[in-house]
N, CA, C and O atoms as a GROMACS GRO file, in nm:
protein
  340
    1MET      N    1   8.155 -10.506  -7.503
    1MET     CA    2   8.120 -10.524  -7.364
    1MET      C    3   8.157 -10.400  -7.282
    1MET      O    4   8.081 -10.358  -7.196
    2VAL      N    5   8.274 -10.344  -7.309
    2VAL     CA    6   8.321 -10.228  -7.235
    2VAL      C    7   8.236 -10.105  -7.269
    2VAL      O    8   8.207 -10.024  -7.182
    3LEU      N    9   8.198 -10.093  -7.396
    3LEU     CA   10   8.116  -9.980  -7.438
    3LEU      C   11   7.978  -9.984  -7.371
    3LEU      O   12   7.923  -9.880  -7.336
    4GLY      N   13   7.924 -10.103  -7.353
    4GLY     CA   14   7.794 -10.118  -7.288
    4GLY      C   15   7.799 -10.075  -7.142
    4GLY      O   16   7.704 -10.014  -7.092
    5LEU      N   17   7.909 -10.107  -7.071
    5LEU     CA   18   7.922 -10.068  -6.931
    5LEU      C   19   7.937  -9.917  -6.917
    5LEU      O   20   7.880  -9.856  -6.827
    6GLU      N   21   8.015  -9.857  -7.006
    6GLU     CA   22   8.033  -9.712  -7.002
    6GLU      C   23   7.900  -9.641  -7.028
    6GLU      O   24   7.867  -9.544  -6.960
    7PHE      N   25   7.825  -9.689  -7.125
    7PHE     CA   26   7.695  -9.630  -7.156
    7PHE      C   27   7.602  -9.643  -7.036
    7PHE      O   28   7.530  -9.548  -7.004
    8LEU      N   29   7.602  -9.758  -6.972
    8LEU     CA   30   7.517  -9.781  -6.856
    8LEU      C   31   7.556  -9.688  -6.740
    8LEU      O   32   7.468  -9.634  -6.673
    9GLN      N   33   7.685  -9.669  -6.717
    9GLN     CA   34   7.730  -9.581  -6.609
    9GLN      C   35   7.693  -9.436  -6.638
    9GLN      O   36   7.649  -9.364  -6.548
   10GLN      N   37   7.709  -9.393  -6.764
   10GLN     CA   38   7.674  -9.256  -6.800
   10GLN      C   39   7.524  -9.232  -6.783
   10GLN      O   40   7.481  -9.128  -6.733
   11THR      N   41   7.446  -9.329  -6.825
   11THR     CA   42   7.301  -9.317  -6.812
   11THR      C   43   7.260  -9.312  -6.665
   11THR      O   44   7.174  -9.232  -6.627
   12THR      N   45   7.321  -9.396  -6.583
   12THR     CA   46   7.291  -9.399  -6.440
   12THR      C   47   7.327  -9.266  -6.375
   12THR      O   48   7.251  -9.216  -6.292
   13GLU      N   49   7.440  -9.208  -6.411
   13GLU     CA   50   7.481  -9.078  -6.356
   13GLU      C   51   7.383  -8.968  -6.397
   13GLU      O   52   7.347  -8.883  -6.316
   14LYS      N   53   7.340  -8.970  -6.522
   14LYS     CA   54   7.245  -8.869  -6.569
   14LYS      C   55   7.111  -8.882  -6.497
   14LYS      O   56   7.049  -8.781  -6.463
   15VAL      N   57   7.068  -9.003  -6.474
   15VAL     CA   58   6.942  -9.025  -6.402
   15VAL      C   59   6.953  -8.972  -6.260
   15VAL      O   60   6.859  -8.911  -6.209
   16LYS      N   61   7.066  -8.995  -6.195
   16LYS     CA   62   7.086  -8.945  -6.058
   16LYS      C   63   7.086  -8.792  -6.054
   16LYS      O   64   7.029  -8.733  -5.963
   17VAL      N   65   7.148  -8.730  -6.153
   17VAL     CA   66   7.149  -8.583  -6.160
   17VAL      C   67   7.007  -8.530  -6.177
   17VAL      O   68   6.968  -8.433  -6.111
   18ILE      N   69   6.930  -8.594  -6.265
   18ILE     CA   70   6.792  -8.551  -6.288
   18ILE      C   71   6.709  -8.569  -6.160
   18ILE      O   72   6.629  -8.481  -6.126
   19GLN      N   73   6.728  -8.680  -6.090
   19GLN     CA   74   6.653  -8.704  -5.966
   19GLN      C   75   6.689  -8.600  -5.860
   19GLN      O   76   6.601  -8.552  -5.788
   20ASP      N   77   6.817  -8.566  -5.848
   20ASP     CA   78   6.859  -8.464  -5.751
   20ASP      C   79   6.797  -8.329  -5.783
   20ASP      O   80   6.752  -8.258  -5.693
   21ARG      N   81   6.795  -8.293  -5.910
   21ARG     CA   82   6.736  -8.165  -5.950
   21ARG      C   83   6.586  -8.163  -5.924
   21ARG      O   84   6.531  -8.062  -5.882
   22MET      N   85   6.520  -8.276  -5.948
   22MET     CA   86   6.376  -8.283  -5.922
   22MET      C   87   6.347  -8.271  -5.773
   22MET      O   88   6.251  -8.205  -5.734
   23ARG      N   89   6.428  -8.334  -5.689
   23ARG     CA   90   6.411  -8.323  -5.543
   23ARG      C   91   6.428  -8.178  -5.498
   23ARG      O   92   6.350  -8.128  -5.416
   24ALA      N   93   6.530  -8.111  -5.552
   24ALA     CA   94   6.553  -7.971  -5.515
   24ALA      C   95   6.436  -7.883  -5.559
   24ALA      O   96   6.393  -7.795  -5.484
   25THR      N   97   6.385  -7.907  -5.678
   25THR     CA   98   6.272  -7.828  -5.728
   25THR      C   99   6.147  -7.853  -5.645
   25THR      O  100   6.076  -7.758  -5.611
   26GLN      N  101   6.120  -7.978  -5.612
   26GLN     CA  102   6.003  -8.009  -5.530
   26GLN      C  103   6.014  -7.946  -5.391
   26GLN      O  104   5.916  -7.897  -5.336
   27SER      N  105   6.133  -7.948  -5.335
   27SER     CA  106   6.155  -7.887  -5.204
   27SER      C  107   6.132  -7.736  -5.209
   27SER      O  108   6.070  -7.679  -5.119
   28ARG      N  109   6.181  -7.673  -5.314
   28ARG     CA  110   6.164  -7.528  -5.330
   28ARG      C  111   6.016  -7.493  -5.346
   28ARG      O  112   5.969  -7.398  -5.284
   29LEU      N  113   5.944  -7.568  -5.429
   29LEU     CA  114   5.801  -7.542  -5.448
   29LEU      C  115   5.722  -7.565  -5.320
   29LEU      O  116   5.628  -7.493  -5.290
   30LYS      N  117   5.762  -7.666  -5.244
   30LYS     CA  118   5.694  -7.695  -5.118
   30LYS      C  119   5.714  -7.581  -5.019
   30LYS      O  120   5.620  -7.543  -4.948
   31SER      N  121   5.835  -7.525  -5.014
   31SER     CA  122   5.860  -7.414  -4.921
   31SER      C  123   5.782  -7.290  -4.963
   31SER      O  124   5.730  -7.219  -4.877
   32TYR      N  125   5.773  -7.261  -5.093
   32TYR     CA  126   5.695  -7.148  -5.141
   32TYR      C  127   5.548  -7.165  -5.105
   32TYR      O  128   5.484  -7.071  -5.059
   33THR      N  129   5.496  -7.285  -5.126
   33THR     CA  130   5.356  -7.312  -5.096
   33THR      C  131   5.328  -7.298  -4.948
   33THR      O  132   5.226  -7.240  -4.909
   34ASN      N  133   5.415  -7.351  -4.864
   34ASN     CA  134   5.392  -7.346  -4.721
   34ASN      C  135   5.400  -7.204  -4.667
   34ASN      O  136   5.333  -7.172  -4.568
   35LYS      N  137   5.479  -7.118  -4.729
   35LYS     CA  138   5.487  -6.978  -4.685
   35LYS      C  139   5.358  -6.905  -4.715
   35LYS      O  140   5.317  -6.818  -4.637
   36ARG      N  141   5.292  -6.937  -4.826
   36ARG     CA  142   5.171  -6.868  -4.866
   36ARG      C  143   5.046  -6.926  -4.801
   36ARG      O  144   4.943  -6.858  -4.793
   37ARG      N  145   5.052  -7.048  -4.756
   37ARG     CA  146   4.935  -7.114  -4.700
   37ARG      C  147   4.913  -7.065  -4.557
   37ARG      O  148   5.006  -7.054  -4.478
   38ARG      N  149   4.790  -7.035  -4.527
   38ARG     CA  150   4.759  -6.991  -4.391
   38ARG      C  151   4.660  -7.090  -4.329
   38ARG      O  152   4.574  -7.142  -4.398
   39PRO      N  153   4.672  -7.114  -4.203
   39PRO     CA  154   4.580  -7.209  -4.139
   39PRO      C  155   4.440  -7.150  -4.129
   39PRO      O  156   4.424  -7.033  -4.097
   40PHE      N  157   4.341  -7.232  -4.156
   40PHE     CA  158   4.203  -7.188  -4.150
   40PHE      C  159   4.124  -7.294  -4.074
   40PHE      O  160   4.104  -7.405  -4.123
   41GLU      N  161   4.080  -7.258  -3.957
   41GLU     CA  162   3.998  -7.349  -3.879
   41GLU      C  163   3.876  -7.274  -3.828
   41GLU      O  164   3.884  -7.156  -3.794
   42VAL      N  165   3.766  -7.342  -3.826
   42VAL     CA  166   3.643  -7.284  -3.773
   42VAL      C  167   3.602  -7.360  -3.648
   42VAL      O  168   3.633  -7.478  -3.633
   43GLN      N  169   3.534  -7.291  -3.562
   43GLN     CA  170   3.487  -7.351  -3.438
   43GLN      C  171   3.335  -7.364  -3.447
   43GLN      O  172   3.271  -7.301  -3.530
   44ILE      N  173   3.279  -7.447  -3.361
   44ILE     CA  174   3.135  -7.464  -3.357
   44ILE      C  175   3.072  -7.332  -3.313
   44ILE      O  176   3.113  -7.272  -3.213
   45GLY      N  177   2.974  -7.288  -3.388
   45GLY     CA  178   2.908  -7.161  -3.359
   45GLY      C  179   2.952  -7.048  -3.450
   45GLY      O  180   2.886  -6.944  -3.455
   46ASP      N  181   3.063  -7.065  -3.522
   46ASP     CA  182   3.109  -6.962  -3.616
   46ASP      C  183   3.015  -6.955  -3.735
   46ASP      O  184   2.946  -7.052  -3.769
   47HIS      N  185   3.012  -6.839  -3.798
   47HIS     CA  186   2.933  -6.820  -3.919
   47HIS      C  187   3.027  -6.810  -4.037
   47HIS      O  188   3.126  -6.737  -4.033
   48VAL      N  189   2.996  -6.883  -4.144
   48VAL     CA  190   3.080  -6.883  -4.264
   48VAL      C  191   2.990  -6.867  -4.386
   48VAL      O  192   2.872  -6.903  -4.384
   49PHE      N  193   3.048  -6.814  -4.493
   49PHE     CA  194   2.978  -6.805  -4.620
   49PHE      C  195   3.006  -6.930  -4.702
   49PHE      O  196   3.119  -6.978  -4.705
   50LEU      N  197   2.903  -6.982  -4.767
   50LEU     CA  198   2.919  -7.096  -4.856
   50LEU      C  199   2.953  -7.042  -4.994
   50LEU      O  200   2.874  -6.971  -5.055
   51ARG      N  201   3.071  -7.076  -5.042
   51ARG     CA  202   3.117  -7.025  -5.170
   51ARG      C  203   3.081  -7.123  -5.281
   51ARG      O  204   3.095  -7.244  -5.265
   52VAL      N  205   3.035  -7.068  -5.392
   52VAL     CA  206   3.001  -7.150  -5.507
   52VAL      C  207   3.081  -7.103  -5.626
   52VAL      O  208   3.121  -6.987  -5.633
   53THR      N  209   3.102  -7.192  -5.719
   53THR     CA  210   3.170  -7.158  -5.843
   53THR      C  211   3.069  -7.173  -5.956
   53THR      O  212   3.035  -7.285  -5.995
   54PRO      N  213   3.021  -7.063  -6.009
   54PRO     CA  214   2.924  -7.075  -6.118
   54PRO      C  215   2.989  -7.128  -6.244
   54PRO      O  216   3.102  -7.093  -6.277
   55THR      N  217   2.917  -7.213  -6.312
   55THR     CA  218   2.969  -7.269  -6.437
   55THR      C  219   2.890  -7.213  -6.554
   55THR      O  220   2.776  -7.170  -6.537
   56ALA      N  221   2.949  -7.214  -6.669
   56ALA     CA  222   2.883  -7.160  -6.789
   56ALA      C  223   2.782  -7.258  -6.846
   56ALA      O  224   2.710  -7.223  -6.939
   57LYS      N  225   2.776  -7.380  -6.794
   57LYS     CA  226   2.687  -7.481  -6.848
   57LYS      C  227   2.542  -7.462  -6.802
   57LYS      O  228   2.452  -7.531  -6.851
   58ILE      N  229   2.519  -7.372  -6.709
   58ILE     CA  230   2.385  -7.354  -6.654
   58ILE      C  231   2.292  -7.297  -6.760
   58ILE      O  232   2.174  -7.335  -6.764
   59GLY      N  233   2.339  -7.210  -6.842
   59GLY     CA  234   2.254  -7.154  -6.946
   59GLY      C  235   2.287  -7.009  -6.971
   59GLY      O  236   2.396  -6.961  -6.939
   60LYS      N  237   2.191  -6.941  -7.028
   60LYS     CA  238   2.214  -6.802  -7.064
   60LYS      C  239   2.194  -6.707  -6.948
   60LYS      O  240   2.209  -6.586  -6.964
   61ALA      N  241   2.160  -6.759  -6.831
   61ALA     CA  242   2.141  -6.674  -6.714
   61ALA      C  243   2.272  -6.615  -6.666
   61ALA      O  244   2.272  -6.513  -6.597
   62LEU      N  245   2.385  -6.678  -6.701
   62LEU     CA  246   2.515  -6.631  -6.654
   62LEU      C  247   2.591  -6.556  -6.764
   62LEU      O  248   2.710  -6.579  -6.782
   63LYS      N  249   2.525  -6.470  -6.835
   63LYS     CA  250   2.593  -6.396  -6.941
   63LYS      C  251   2.702  -6.307  -6.883
   63LYS      O  252   2.815  -6.307  -6.931
   64SER      N  253   2.667  -6.232  -6.780
   64SER     CA  254   2.762  -6.142  -6.718
   64SER      C  255   2.822  -6.210  -6.596
   64SER      O  256   2.753  -6.228  -6.495
   65ARG      N  257   2.945  -6.248  -6.604
   65ARG     CA  258   3.008  -6.318  -6.491
   65ARG      C  259   3.038  -6.224  -6.376
   65ARG      O  260   3.056  -6.269  -6.262
   66LYS      N  261   3.044  -6.096  -6.402
   66LYS     CA  262   3.074  -6.001  -6.294
   66LYS      C  263   2.963  -5.998  -6.191
   66LYS      O  264   2.989  -5.975  -6.072
   67LEU      N  265   2.842  -6.021  -6.234
   67LEU     CA  266   2.728  -6.008  -6.143
   67LEU      C  267   2.678  -6.141  -6.088
   67LEU      O  268   2.578  -6.144  -6.016
   68THR      N  269   2.744  -6.250  -6.120
   68THR     CA  270   2.700  -6.380  -6.069
   68THR      C  271   2.734  -6.390  -5.921
   68THR      O  272   2.838  -6.341  -5.877
   69PRO      N  273   2.648  -6.454  -5.845
   69PRO     CA  274   2.674  -6.466  -5.701
   69PRO      C  275   2.790  -6.562  -5.674
   69PRO      O  276   2.795  -6.671  -5.730
   70ARG      N  277   2.880  -6.520  -5.589
   70ARG     CA  278   2.994  -6.605  -5.553
   70ARG      C  279   2.970  -6.676  -5.420
   70ARG      O  280   3.024  -6.784  -5.395
   71PHE      N  281   2.890  -6.615  -5.336
   71PHE     CA  282   2.858  -6.674  -5.207
   71PHE      C  283   2.706  -6.691  -5.198
   71PHE      O  284   2.631  -6.603  -5.240
   72ILE      N  285   2.662  -6.805  -5.144
   72ILE     CA  286   2.518  -6.831  -5.138
   72ILE      C  287   2.457  -6.760  -5.017
   72ILE      O  288   2.369  -6.674  -5.034
   73ASP      N  289   2.501  -6.794  -4.899
   73ASP     CA  290   2.442  -6.737  -4.779
   73ASP      C  291   2.535  -6.764  -4.662
   73ASP      O  292   2.634  -6.836  -4.676
   74MET      N  293   2.504  -6.705  -4.548
   74MET     CA  294   2.584  -6.727  -4.429
   74MET      C  295   2.525  -6.843  -4.351
   74MET      O  296   2.405  -6.847  -4.325
   75TYR      N  297   2.609  -6.938  -4.313
   75TYR     CA  298   2.566  -7.055  -4.238
   75TYR      C  299   2.642  -7.064  -4.107
   75TYR      O  300   2.757  -7.020  -4.097
   76GLN      N  301   2.577  -7.120  -4.008
   76GLN     CA  302   2.641  -7.140  -3.878
   76GLN      C  303   2.695  -7.282  -3.870
   76GLN      O  304   2.628  -7.377  -3.913
   77ILE      N  305   2.815  -7.296  -3.817
   77ILE     CA  306   2.877  -7.427  -3.799
   77ILE      C  307   2.811  -7.494  -3.678
   77ILE      O  308   2.814  -7.440  -3.568
   78THR      N  309   2.752  -7.611  -3.700
   78THR     CA  310   2.684  -7.681  -3.591
   78THR      C  311   2.766  -7.796  -3.535
   78THR      O  312   2.754  -7.830  -3.417
   79ARG      N  313   2.853  -7.857  -3.621
   79ARG     CA  314   2.937  -7.966  -3.570
   79ARG      C  315   3.059  -7.978  -3.660
   79ARG      O  316   3.058  -7.935  -3.776
   80ARG      N  317   3.165  -8.036  -3.605
   80ARG     CA  318   3.288  -8.058  -3.680
   80ARG      C  319   3.299  -8.204  -3.715
   80ARG      O  320   3.283  -8.292  -3.631
   81ILE      N  321   3.327  -8.228  -3.842
   81ILE     CA  322   3.343  -8.366  -3.887
   81ILE      C  323   3.490  -8.406  -3.877
   81ILE      O  324   3.520  -8.520  -3.841
   82GLY      N  325   3.580  -8.315  -3.910
   82GLY     CA  326   3.722  -8.344  -3.905
   82GLY      C  327   3.800  -8.213  -3.887
   82GLY      O  328   3.739  -8.107  -3.877
   83PRO      N  329   3.932  -8.221  -3.882
   83PRO     CA  330   4.012  -8.100  -3.858
   83PRO      C  331   4.007  -8.002  -3.975
   83PRO      O  332   4.022  -7.882  -3.953
   84VAL      N  333   3.985  -8.050  -4.097
   84VAL     CA  334   3.984  -7.963  -4.214
   84VAL      C  335   3.842  -7.924  -4.252
   84VAL      O  336   3.816  -7.810  -4.290
   85VAL      N  337   3.752  -8.018  -4.243
   85VAL     CA  338   3.614  -7.997  -4.289
   85VAL      C  339   3.538  -7.917  -4.186
   85VAL      O  340   3.419  -7.888  -4.205
   0.00000   0.00000   0.00000
């Protein structure tokens, strides 16, 4: 009975240590991410490029990835749907 309680206490302490380390790591990663992130907002009337990601599944037309188009065309913002979109 005594051995079971000691094992349970040791396990509980180890779990708490792991949780504390995970919280510290998540906090550190969050601060790194927030430092690198920059706010991007567009207003109605702004012109933006529509970016596309070419995939290799299209066919043999994308042999050279260096020359594939990354942006389709310039579009004007006509309305805002939300703060991010």
